[in-house]
N, C-alpha and C positions, 0 to 999 in steps of 0.2 A: 477586625474585620478581614484581615489575612489569616488569623486562624481558623475564624469562624467558615472562610470559602474554602479552605483545605479541609475539612471536616465533611463541607457538603460536596466536596466535589467527590470525594469517596464513592468508588462504586458498592460499595458494601454495606454502606452506612444510611439509613433512615434518615430523610429530611429533621423529623422531630428528634430524633437521639442528637443532631449537633445541638438543638438550640435547648434542650433539656440539659447537656454536658454546660455549655454557657451558663443556664439559670442556676447550675452547680457553681460553678467557678464566682458568679457574682455573690450567693450568697453562702460559701464557707469561706473566700478568699477576699472579693473586694469586699464585702459588709464587715468582716471582721477587721481588715486591713482601716478602712475608712474610721470607725469607732477609734482604733489606736492612736491613728492620725490627730484625733481629735482632743483625746487625751493627752496627747503631748504636747499639742498647743497651750491647753487650757492650763497644764505644770508647768507653762512656760519654755519646755524643754526644745519648741520648736517654733519659729515667729507665725505669725498672721498667714504673710505674702508667702511661706513656702506652703501651709498647710491648703491655701488657694490653692498655687499651683498644683499639688497633689490631688486636691479633691476635684479640679477639673479632668486632670487626665485619669482618674478613677471612674468619675461620671461618663466619661464617655465609653464605657464599656456597656454598652447596652445594648447588645444585639441579642435580646433575649427570647425574640418572636420573630417568625418569618417575615411579617410583614413591616416590622423595624427594621432587619438585615434588607429588604427590598426597596425600602425608602430610602434607605442610605445608600445603596447600589444605584440607585436612581441619580440623586443628585453627584455621586461621583462619576455619573456617564459610564459605567458598565453595566447596567440592566435596563431593559426593556421588554415588556410584556410579551410573549408568546401570543398569536391571535387562534382564536378557537372559531373555526368557521364550519357552518353549516353545509352538508353534503350534499344533502335533498332535503324537499319538506315533507316527505314521508316519516312519519314517528316512528320509533323503535318497536318492535315487536315486543310482545308481553315476555317473549323467553328469555330475550336479552339483558342475563344481569345490571347491564344499565341503566336499564328501565324503573323511572320512578314515576310517571306520568305521562307528559305529553313532549317529553325531550327528543329533539331532533338529532340526527347520524350526523356526527360531527368530527372533524379530522383537527388536528393543533400545526401548525405554520408558526416557525420560530421567525424572530425580528431580523431578517435576514440583511434589509440596508444597514440598519445600526450595526449586526454583526460587523459586517463586510467593512464600514466604514472605520470603526473601531479597531478592525486588526489589522487595517492599512495601516491607523496612525499610529500602532505599537514601535518600538524602535525596531528598526532595521529592516522591517518588513517591506514596504512600500519602494526602497532602493533596492532590495534583492530583487523584485518580483519586476520591477522595470529592466533589470540589468538581465534578466532572462528572457524577457522578448525579445533578444535580437537573433536573428537569423545564424547560423553557423555554416562558420567560412572556411571551415577546415575539411570539408567532405563527408562527415558525419550527420548523420538523422538522429536527434536526440527526441525533442516534444512535438505536438501537434506544431506549435510555431514554426518549423521544419516543411512540415505536410502540405500539400499543394491547397487541399481542401480550405484550410484556413487560411493559406495566400490569398485564394479566389475571394474569398466571402470578405475579408477584411480589405481589399483592395482600394474603395471608395472612402476606407474611414482611416487614411495615413494621417491625417491634420489630428485626430483624437488620442487622449490614451486609454487604449482598449486592452483590456485582460480576459484571456481565456476563463470558462469555468466548464467542468464537466460538473454534472449533476448524475448521480447514484442512487438507484432503487433495489431492494433488496426485502424477502420477508425475516423475521425470524420469529420463532418463540419465545416465549416469556415463561413457560412452565416447562414443565417435565414433556419431553415430546411421545412420550409412550400414555400420558393422561387423555383420559376421555375428553379434557376440554384444551387441547393444545390447540386444535384448529381455531375454537373460539378466540383463543387469547394471543392468536399469532397476528402480530403488527408490522406493517409494512413502512420500512423506514427510509428517509431521503436524505441522503449527505452532498455537499458540494466540497469539490477541491478546483486547486490552480493549477495546472497540469502541466505547467512549462517552470515550476519550482527545480530547485537543486535537488537532486535522487534524496540527498542525503537528510533532506528537510521535508521531501513529498512525504515516504513513507512515516514520518512522527503524524500519530494520532492526531494530536491537538492541532497541526493544519489541515483537517479533515473538518469541517463545518457541519453541525446537524443542521437540518432545512426544514423538517416536517416529519410527524408522524401519524398514522393514520390504520384501523382496523382493517387486516389484510380481507376479511369477509366484505366489511363496506366496499372498498376498494374492488371485487370481483363483482360484487353485486352491483353497483351501479356503473355506467360508461365512465371514461378515463376524463370526459367532456366535463360533468359535473365533477369527479374526484379533483381533477388536477384544475381546475382551471383558475384557481387563486396563486397559483404557483406558476401557471402560464402569465398572468397579467404581472407577476412578479419579474418574470423574465424578457419580458417586453418593456418593461419600466427600467429596466437595469442597462439593457441594450439602446432605449430611444432617449432616456432622461438622466439613466447615470446617476451618480452619486458625489458629492461635494466632500473631499478629506482633507482636512488641516496636517501640511506637513512643513513642520519648521514653522516659520512665521506668514507661510502664503497656504491660499486656498487651492486643489487640484481638481479638476472635473475629470474623473473615471468612468468611465463606461464598461459593462461588462456582457460578454458575449458570449451562448451558450456554444462551448467546443461538441461534445457527445453526451449521449446518453448512454450512461454505463448500466452494466447489470449483467447477470446469468443469460444463456439467450431465452429461458423461458420468458423472462421477468422483462428483458428488454423488447423481444416480440408482443408481449401484451402491452408494456406501456406503450410503445409507439402505433399498436393496435395491425398487428400482424396476426397471422394467424398463430397459435399460440401450439397446434399439434404437429409433430415433426415429422408425422406418418402423411399431413398434407402432400396434395400436389406440387406446391410450389409455396416452403418452408422459409427459402433465404429469403433474408431482410436486403439483400446486397443484389442478389441477380433473380433472374428467372429460369433457371435450370428447373427440368421436371424432377420429382424424387428419382423416379427410376433412373434418370440419367445421372443423377449424381453418386448412386450407387456405385458405377465404374467411371467417374470421371477421376481424373488423375492430374488435370490442369483446369484452369477458371477460365474462360469463353467472355472476353470482355464486350463481344456486342451481344449482350443478354443483358448486359449491367441495369439495375432500375435509373431510370432519370427521371425530371421534375416530370418532362411529358409523358414519358409511359406510366409512371404513376397519376398524375391527374387522368390519363384513358382509364385506368384498371377502374379506380374510383367511378367513374362514368359508369364503367362496365359493371358493377356492383355484383359480381359474380366470384364470390370467395374462392372456391375450388380452380376459378383459373386465372386467377390473379394474387392469391395470399394475402390480400389486404381484406382487414373486417370493415373498416369504416376509415373515413379522413380522420389523419391523425389531427388533433388539438396543438401538437407541436408546430404544425407547420403556421401557427397565427405568429410565432415569431421571425421580426422580419427578415434577418439574415439566414435562416436556418431552416432547414428541410428536412426530412425523415430521410430521403435518398443521401443527404450529405453523411448519413452516421455509419459512415463505411469505418469501421472499430468492432475488435474481438476482443474475447477475456481468454487468458492464455491458461488462467488457472482451470477455468471451467473445459474448456476445449482442449486440453491436451493433457492435464494432470490430475483431472476426473473423468475424461474420455479418451483420446486417443491413445495416450500411454499403457492406460490399464488394458484396453484392448488389445493393444499390441503383446504384452506383458502376458497377457492370459494364455496367447497361442504360444509365444516364444517358451514360455515355461515347461509348457505341456510339452513340447517338440523334444527342447532339452532335455528334461526329466523322465518320459517316458515313450520317445518315440527311437531318440538315438543315447539315452542312458549315461551322458556326458557326466552328470553328477546326479542324485536322490533329493528329497526335501530336506534331510535332516542335513545334508551335508552343506546345501545352499544356507538353511539357519545358522550352521554353525560357524561358514563363513561372514554371515550379514553379521553376529552379532560378535565375532571376533575382530571386524577391521576396525581400525580406528579412521574416523569420520574427522575430527577436530570437532573445537568448541562452537562452532558455528554451525554444525550439523547436528552436532549428538542429540538434542533434542526431539528430532522429526524422524527416526528408526522406526523401520514398518515393525509389527510385530511378526512373530513368527507364523510363516505360512501350513498348513495342514494338507496334507494330501486331497482331501475333497474339496479346497480350494482350485486347486490343479486341474482334478479331474472334472469338476465342474463350470471350469472357466471362470471362477466369479472369484475376484480376490477384490479384498475391501480394504482401504487405507484413507488416509485424508489427502488434501493434494500436496500437503508440506511435505509429509513421506515420499508420496510417490516422486517428489520432483528430486527429494535426497537419493531415493535408488536408485533413478534414472542417473544421475549425475556419477553416480559411483558403480554401477554395474559392470563396465569395460574389466573393472580393477579387481571388481567382487569374482565374476564368474569368468571374464575373459580366458584367463591362463587355463581352465580347464576343456575349452573349446578350441577345436582346429582351426586352423585357417582356410579360408578362403568357404565358410561354411556359410550357405546363401541367408538362412534365417539370421544367423549373427550378424551379416553384414545389413541387412534389415534393420538391426539391434542399433547398428554401429551410425548408420545413418539417421536413427531418430535420438540419438543422442546429440548428434551433429545441428538437429532442427532446434532442439530444446535450448542447443548453448545459444545460438542466433536470435532465438526471438526473447530469449532473457538479457540479453543485452541491452545496456542502455544508453549506447551509442553504436550507431550501426554504420558501418561504411556502405557505398552503395556498391560495392562490389559483392558485398555478402546478400545480397538483395538478390541479385542472379542467381547466386550460389543457391540461397535458400530456395527459391523456384524450383532450381535443377531437383533440389533432395527431395522435395516434396511429390514431384512427378514422379520418381523413383520411389520414394518411400509407398506410393498410394498404388501402383502397378505392382511392386513386388509383393505387397500386402492381398492381395486378391490372386494375384499369383500360386503363391506360397500355401497360405493359408484357406484357399477356396471359400473367402468370406466376401461380403459384398460390402462396402464403403458404408461408414455412419454419417448420418448428417454432421457431427463433430468433427469428421475427416473433410468434409466438404468443405469446411470454415478454414481449414488450414490452406486449400487451394487459393485463397483471398489472402493471405497471411501479405506476402511480398507487396500486393497492391496496396494493401491498409497501410505498410508501413511507409511507404511512398506517399500516401493520402494523410495519413494521422500522426506519422510519427513513430517512435518505439512501442514494440505492442507493450512492453513492461509498464509503460508510464500510464498504463489504462487498466490494469490487470485489477480484479476484484480484491486480491491477497490482503491488502490493508485494509480497503473498505469493510469487507466482513471481521477483520480483528476488531473494528471499530463498535459491533454490536455488541463486543464484551463488556462497555461500560452499560449500557441499558438493559441488556440480560442479567448481568449482577445487579443491577440494583431493585428489577422485578424479582429475582429469587428471594428478596428480603423484605419485598415492600408486598404486605396480603390482602392492599387493596387489589379488586379487579375490575372498578365500578366503571374508573376512566383512566387509563394505563397511560395512555395517549399524554394526558396532560400531565400526569406526575411526571413522564420519562422528560417531557418539554421543559418543565420546571428544573430538573435535575439537570440537564443538559445546560440551560441556562448559567444555573449558579458553576457549572465547570466551566466554561468560556468567560465567566467575570473571572476566578480565578485564574486562569492561564492569561488575562489581559492584564491581572493587576501586577502579575509576576512576568510579563512578557517573557513567557513558555514559547513563543511561537519560532524567533530564530536565534538558532546558538551558534557560538564558534565554529567551525570546519575542523580547528587544532586547538586544544587545548592540553594543560598540563597542570599538577597541582604543586606549589612552592614547596610544600611541607614534603614532598618527595626529591628535595636536592641537597645531596648530600658530599661533602669534600674529599677528597682522592686523589691517587696519583694512578697514570697509565701503567700496564704491566708493560715490561722492559720489552718483550716481542713486538709489543704494539706500536713502538716509540717510530720504528722506519716506515710507518702505515702512514703516518700523520705529517703533516707539513704544519708544524705551530705556528708558524709567521704568517703564511699565507691565509693561514682559517682566523688568527687572532685567536690563540689557545693559551693561556696561562700552562705552562709546562707542569713548575712545580704543585700548584693547587687547582686541581680540576672540579669542576662543578658537572656531578653525576646525576642522573635523573634515573629514577626507579622504573618510570613507566610514563607513557602518555597516551593521549586520546583522537583518535582521527576519525571523524564521522562515526561516533558511538561506537569504533574498536579499540579495544585497549591492546598497544603495543608496550612490550616490555624484552625483558633480555631471554633469547630463545625462539623470539615469535619468527614466522617466515612470512613473509610477505613477496609480493610480486608488483614490478612496476611497468606500465604499459605506456608506450610515448609512440606515435607516429605507427603503429601496429610493431613495434618493437617490444617485447617484453625480457625482463630479468628477474631472478629471483635472489634475495636475501633473507639471511637470516641474522638476527639482532646479535652483536656480542656486547656492545657499550652503548647505552644514551647518555651524551652529554650537552653541554651549554657551552660556545663560547663567551667571549667577553663582552659581544652585541648581541646577547640572548637567543641567537640563534641554535636551533636544535641539531645536532650534528649525530649521524650513527654510525659505529663502527661496526662492520657486516661481512660475514664471510658469504661470497658470490657463489653463486652453482654454476657451473658450466653445462649446457645441453648437449648431449650426446648424440641422439637421435629422435624422430618423432616415430613412436610405435602406431602405425594404423589398426592392429588389430587390436589394441587395448586402448586408442583414443587416447594416449595418453604422452606427453613427453618424459623421454628414459635422462636421468640427470647423473653427471659424474660426483660422484662421494668425497673427490677431492676440492678444497675451494679455494678462493684466492682472497685475503682480508683487502676490502675496500671501504672509503667511507662515502656516505652520501650525504648530499650537503641540500640537497634539494626535497626532503620529504615532507616539510610545510606544501609546497605548492605541487607537486606533483600526483598523478592518479595512482594510488596504490592500494591493493587489499589483501588481506592478512587471508593465508592459504594453510593448508597442511600438506606434509609431501608422504609418500607412502610407501614403504616396504614391501615388495612382493616377488618372493622367489629369492631374496638376496639382492635385488633390484631396485633401484629408487625412483619411483617416479612423480610426475606430479600430473593430476588431473587436468585436461585443458584440452580442449579441439585445437587443430593445427591451423589456425587462421593468423596465427603471431610470425614476424619474424624472430630468431632466435641469435 
């Protein structure tokens, strides 16, 4: 069963192929083996009892059809059929490829209650989530648990086990985007995650659960009340009735409360029944500033925030051009939720596919064609020669052409823009004079990106972020003689969004969009276009069953392979750096370790990492990794000394002379692998100046 599920969960393998492989194995391996066993028993070379045991084992290999496999999974408690619901009583049009007679328009809803129950009952999942529901007590804002909205909404639920869930909506195409059928084959996927999970687990695609699938054209044709009615009923039931999960030998009642509805700006506005045109008078879903005002606003105005009272008044007014509301949202049927609570923004679309591109288009034009600090070819040369490190090397922007700069039309992915903005100070900063106003604007953008990408935000940085955004917007209008765009306006709400809903990175779309790779890869090898939602839902169910069977949801934060351990001695020059008695180390026979993995990042000899504790940063380079007699991992490192912070390059300058030290808390401290960069003979670490050194 595990082998069958592994094949079924492969994105690039059709379901029928998995069962064809099983049939081949049964016919060509299991069948002949059974015959040999029979012959051995008949000749007296095997006892009857032994033959019966082997026959029982071989007969269990019976996953030769999808029906048999599903029935076995149901008996094992790993599978429940998805629900196919009718969106409308209106029959499909004759031109629809799904048309076979009187079929009705339908969508696929996953067995969410079953999935959540099974998910929580896997090893370590429930305890990990319960531990993450605690408020931060160290002055840092992490998940929505630390946000004011969640605390207000759940104040009356303190006697219950309440787990927050976020719902994500987004469309993806199942065929070539240039195909004439691309729109007809586009599917709206709905995903779910638990936003308070530790960061190293939250990014795992296995911890993002599929909720449902519907043809994008059907969703846009029908109103949200019809399209989402089954989902809303489910969310109401999860909040009011909850589910019972078996943890150990006890039953636990757990309730799930919708935290935020996530997606890109257009998607969230459409799902929540706000206007979907960003040229509308009132396009913002959290405030009622006119579009003409947002084009020059450098700060937010709390007095025009949308509230439940103002929302109801606007619904009664029923004038879209004066309210920005198309119709009452069906999400308001959820008891503790209201669309005005959805104070959340997506930094991926707002910054890396929005503000950063707007800024860079103007900045590069200014640097290249007005000030002539460098040209396009030299920029590309520096970009390609720069050492980004293993964490970023896959996301380097392609060479920029002159017409991109002249037309101010940059094209790149969000990941590529993230990498470019992160290292821009070291890429071109040395070529630009100090006190250049446009460069100072670029530095402000780098700082904004740094704060918004933090998983743990100190309260002091929220105030700093508000000041930076005000400065950035003011300078953008002044220097480039351009109006602010809707995504610029979203930024003015970021500080408040952090206070209300937690760190912005815990809600961004990056990992959800990565989840699209699974159904997209499957659709490419599946020639069936009649009912893609059904095919994708069944495939997702098999993948979930495989993850449950193998407990692929929670994994240790820190691991190492025992086969990578070898015995050796320390070099004589290292003896004076180690207190062998204090750390319980065998001086003559030391167990060295080639590498270890922390939060899915490999650390080995030569790796450079940074530790941050109470806003104090330290940088180390690994010399040796070894185990003491208590099997604790210790690291002999070169510790770098900070010289100063270079404001112009937004980087720390480091002394090349290091001190050898022993790090004994790598398993418990917060650390991250980084790269050091040599710029004109000086060593730098690219990091904004928000830490003590």
